[in-house]
N, C-alpha and C positions, 0 to 999 in steps of 0.2 A: 096342805101344803104351803099355804101362806104363811101359817104359825111356825112352820119347819125354815123355811127361808128368811123369816124374819129373825129368829133365834139365832140359827147360824150366821147371819149377816151382824147382826148385834154382837153377838160372842166373838166373831172373827175382828171387828173394830177394838172393843174392849179389849181383849189382849194385846194388838198391835199398838194402842193408845198405851196400856201401862208398862209396854217394854220400850217404845218408840226413844222418849227422851235419854234414857240410861243407855239405849243400846248406841246412839248415836255418840254419846260420851266416851262408852266403851271403845268403839271404831277410833276414836281420836287418840284416845289414851294406846291402843295398839298401832297407829301410825308413827308416834314417836318412839314406841319399843321397839317396833322394826328397824327406824334408823339408829337409835342409839345402844341397842341391844340387841344384834344381828343373833342370828342362831350358829355363826361361825365361833361365838363365843363358849356356846355349849361345847361345841367340840375339842376343846381344849382342856377342859374339866373331867372328862367321863370315859378315860380309858382304862382298859382293863376290868377286871372281877370284882374289886372289893367291895367291902360295904361302905366305903366313903365315896366311891365313884358312882353306888346305887342312889344314896342320897341328895350328891348334887345332881342326878338324872331329874330326879322327881321334884327338887326346888327349882333349878334353872328352869324345866318347862314349864313351870304355873304360869308366868306372865305372859309367855310366846302365843300370839293370837292365830293358833294352828288348829284348821277343823279337823276332823277325824279322819277325811282322805286326806289332808294336806300333811298330816304328821307322818304319813305312812314313807313317803320320797326323803323326807328330811331324816328320819330313822334310819333308812338305809344309808344315806349320806354318810351318817355318825359311824356306823358300824363298818363302813369302808374305811373312815378315817382314823380307826383303832378302837370304838368303843367295845366294849365286852355285851355279849347277851343279857347278862344282868342287867347293867342299867339301860342299856337300848328298851328292855321290855318295862321297866320304870317309866320311863320317857314316853314309850307310847299308851301309858296309861293314864298318867298323870294331864300331860299336855293338852289332849280336846278335849278335857272335862273341863279344867280351870283358866282357861284364857280368861285375860282381863274384862273381854265383850262381854262374853257368858255371865262371869259373876256379876257385872255390874246390872244385866237384865234380871238376872236370878233376883238379885235383891230389890230391884224394882218391882217385878210379879208377885213374888214369894216371900220376899219379905229377908232380914238379915238372917234369923234362924237358919232358914232354907241354905243360904248362901254358906255360912259358915259350916254347917252340916257336909253340903256338897263339898267344899274346900278338903276338910279333913278328912272325909273318907275317901276320897281319890287319892290323898296323899299315902293314907294309910296302906289302900290296895295296892299302889304302885311300889310302895316301899316292901310290902311283905312279898310281894311277887318277884321282885329282884333279888331279897334275901334267898328264896326259895331255891331259884336260878340258881344263884352264886354257889351256895351248897352243894346242890343236885348235880351242877355241871364243873364242879371243880377238878375234876380229873377229865374234862373234855380236851380232845387234841385242839379244837377249834375254840378254845375259851376266850381268844382275841383277835380280833378281825385285822387282817393287814391290808393296806392301802396299796391298789392296784393302780396300772397304769389305763386311761382313758376315762373322759368325765371327770367333772368337779367334783372334790371332797366335800364341799358342802354348797348344800342347796342356794346359798345366798351369796357367794363368794363375790359371783361378779358385781352384785351390789355393797358388798360390804366394801371390795378393793378401791370402786369408783366413789365411794362416799368418801373416804380417808383422804385429810383434808380439805373438804369440801365446806364452803361458809353455809352461814345459816341460811341464807335464802334458798341453797340450794337442798340442805337438809329438810327445810321446811315443807318446800315444795315436796321433795319426795313422801315426806311425811303425811302430807295431806294426800297424796295421789294413793300412797298406800290405803290411809284411813278409808276414805270415800268413792275408791275406784277399785282396786285391786280386792282389798279385802271382803267389802259388801260383794262383789260379783261373785269370789268363791263361794260364798254360802248362801246365795241367795235363794237358788233351790230349794235347800234344807230348810232355812227360813219360813219361806210361802209355804211348803207342805208340810211344817210345824202349826203355823197358825190355820191353815187348812183344814189338818186333822184336829185340832183343838175344837174349832166352832164344830166340825161334826160329831165329836164326841159330845158335845154339850146337846146339839139339838137329837142325835140318835139313840144317844145311852141312857135311858132314865135311871136315876139313881136306885129303883126297886131292884134294875137286872143286877148291879153288882150286891145287893143284899142277900137277894133271892139263889142267884145261881155261882156268884163266886165267892162271897162273904167278905170280910172288913180283917181279917189276919195272914196267918202263912200263907193260904191260896191266892189272896189279890197280890201279895209280895211277889209271890212265886210266877203269878201271871205277868207281873209288868215287868221281871227280869226275864222272862221267856220271849217276851216282845220286843224287849229293849235289845237282847245280843245280837239278833241277827241284821235289826234294822237300819237301815243307815240313816242316821240322824245325827247334827253336828250338836253341840251343847247348847247353842242359843237354841236352835231348833225344834231340842227337847222341853225346852221349858213351856210354852203356851199346850204343849200334850200333858205334861204334868199337870199343871194347873185345874186343864180341861179335868182330868180324872182325880183330882181331889173333890172338885167341885159335885163330880157325879158320884162321889161315895168312896172311893180308895181313899185307904189311909196316908198319912203324911210318909211313912215307913215305905209303903209302896209307890209313892211318887217319888221319893229318893231315891231308891232300887232303879227306878226307870232313869231317872237323869244321870246316874253313874253309869249303868251297864250300855244304855244307848251310844252315846258318844263314845267311850271306850273302847268298843269294838263293833263291827258289823261284818258281812261276807269279804267285803274287800279287805278289810282287816286282817281278817282270817288266813285269806291265802297266801298276803303278804308275809304274814309271820313264819308260816310254814316254809315258803319259799326263801326268807331270809335268815332264820333262827334255827328251822328242824322242827321236826313233829314233836319231839319231847319239851321244847321249849313253847311250842303251841300248845300241849295241853296243859302246861302250869299257866299262861296266860287264861286259856279260857277257864277252866276250873276256880283259879284266883278270882276272877271277875265276877265270876257266878256266884262262887261263898260268899266273896267281899259285900256285893251288893246285895245278895239275900239275906247276911246277917246283919249288915249295917241296918237295912229296913225293921228286921224284927228286933233291932236293940232298939232303934228310936222310938218304936212303938211302944216297946216296955218301959222305959227310961224316961219318955216323956208323953203320958197318954194325953195331955192337954195341949199337945203341940200344936193341933189345929187351931187353936184360941189367938196364937201369935201370927198367923196368916193376916196379911192384909185383908180389908174389905172385902176386896173384888174375888177372892176367890171363896168368900162364904156366899155368894149366891149374891153379893149387892153391892154396890159402890156408894156410900153413904151422901155423897155431895153431887155425885153424876161426875162427868167429865169437864174439865176447865178448857177453856179458849186456847192455851196453852198445849193441854194435852191432845185436843185436836189438830193445831197445827203442826206438833212436832210429829202424830201419826202420818199427817198427808206429806210430810217431805220425807219422812224414813218408806212411805209405802212407793211414793215417786221415786226415790232412789233405787229402791229394792226391784222394782217392779221395770226399769229403764234399763239395771245392769241385767236382770235376768233376761227379757227378751233380747237384749244386745248378745248374750252368752249364747243362745240358743241360736238366733241367727246366724253366728258365729262357727258354731257348733254342726251346723248342714253346710257349710260352705258357700253362703251367700257373700258374706263380708271376705273372701277368701282372696289374696293378692298374691297371682301366679309369679315367679321369679322371671326380672327378664335379662336375659343375657346373651351370650353370644352361641352362635346354633350349633357351636360343638359342647355347650350345655349338657351334663349329664344328670339324670334323675334317678333316684331310688324309691320305692314306695315300699313304708313298714308298716307292720300293722303291731299294735301296741294294745291289747286287750286292756291291760291292768287302768289304763287311763279314765278318770272318771269327772275330773274338776279341773277348775284354773289353776291348782297349785301343779295338777301332774304337767299340764299344757308348759307352766312356766319351767319345771324340773327337766322336761326333756328338749325344749327348745336351747335351753343353756346347756345343756349335756351333748347336744349334738354340734352346737353354733361353733363350739372351741376347737372343734375337730379339724385338721388341716385340711385346705381343699373344699369346706363346705361354704358356701355360696348365699345358701337360706332356706330355711324351716319353717314348714306349712304343717299346723297341726290341726287335725279334723275330730274334734271331739265326738263328734255325730255317729262318724264312721270309725272311732276308735284307729285312725291310717293317720301316718305322717310322712311327706313327702319331701325330701332332702335333695337340694341342689347342689353339683357341686362344681367346681372350676376344672377340677383333674378327673382321673379316673376314683370312684366311690372305693373307700375301705370298709367293707361290709362289717370284717370281724371288730374294726375298732369303732363302728358304729353301734352293735348289737353290745359290745363290752363295756361302751359309755352309759346306754341306756341301763344295763344291768347294775351298773356302779351304783344308780340311783334309784332302783330298786323296781326296773321295769324289765320285763322277759317282751323280747321281740323277734320277730321272724320277717324277713324278705317276702314281698308280695308280686315286684314287679322292677325292673330294671329298665329303663329308657336311654 
């Protein structure tokens, strides 16, 4: 038992220390991208179903720091703003895998080869998915979305308009706030889960199990893809899990397949794509991700049989010089930030930090159920969608119960509320009126 605990803690800390410096740097870059390259920029370039729109959707989504769940309401807003099904699918696949923070962390923990392979494979899968959708859906009557009333046309519109004309100090404050508060809180749960699973895999799964029961060829890659598709794990959270799989005997191709399939889709994404784009688009989405992840894994193992030699020392079961003082300090700062924001988000989601709206005695309240909410990005999208409606005085989101309390200074228009939420990708229903 003592040996298991030591192995788990040692692996957990080693994974954290290897990722922390680059991930903190990635957060910083993501903060400035959030301010200077807002999502609204993407909405202006991916209308229609053309090949050009698909290519733009894949490329413009690369640097955006959106997690596997955060990309869903953005995609819904893009669709509502006029984006076709084909570019929307490409954006959904490429964006969560290739965020600047996850690419930096991939480089730090798994080296340049895996970072480039992950980037290239995700772009190719996103493009192929979009092209197939464009070809198959060319006769669809609903090939292009039409903007409807109610709700913002872009998830970050409020921020974009607020920052127009702002000085450097205001932009710097917004960038740092997003980099070290908003973004880390959004993915804190997934990163902690990934680090814990990475440590547990190292401690519980001896290499002999892979060799004797799964193998190191096709079946190991198939197992990695089958695990990754339904699992909710962000691009950054998938890295320590993939590193642990490598350490325990999985091939580089299997690790790459997991890092592509895991962040690209999950059960929440499957449900959202079905509602947003329909069953045929969902089938294209799943089949292409499955085939692309599996095929890329097989291709990497075939083309680069010695790829394991290009990995950093850590993934080869040792770190030649041990961790430096800088590594320990960076890991400590990263874990302090991550755990603080993780605890804060959990306390908030349970309603302990909720602030009830204070108003006159004739203030009306309506309680909505929004089952698809699952992260801080969802919370922001829901809040923005409802806050802009006439008569809404306050919006209180409880991620724990997946409920939203809307305070209104006048009689609430329930239809507009439900329409606004549907416009950013969330189905809702009224639970109670007060």
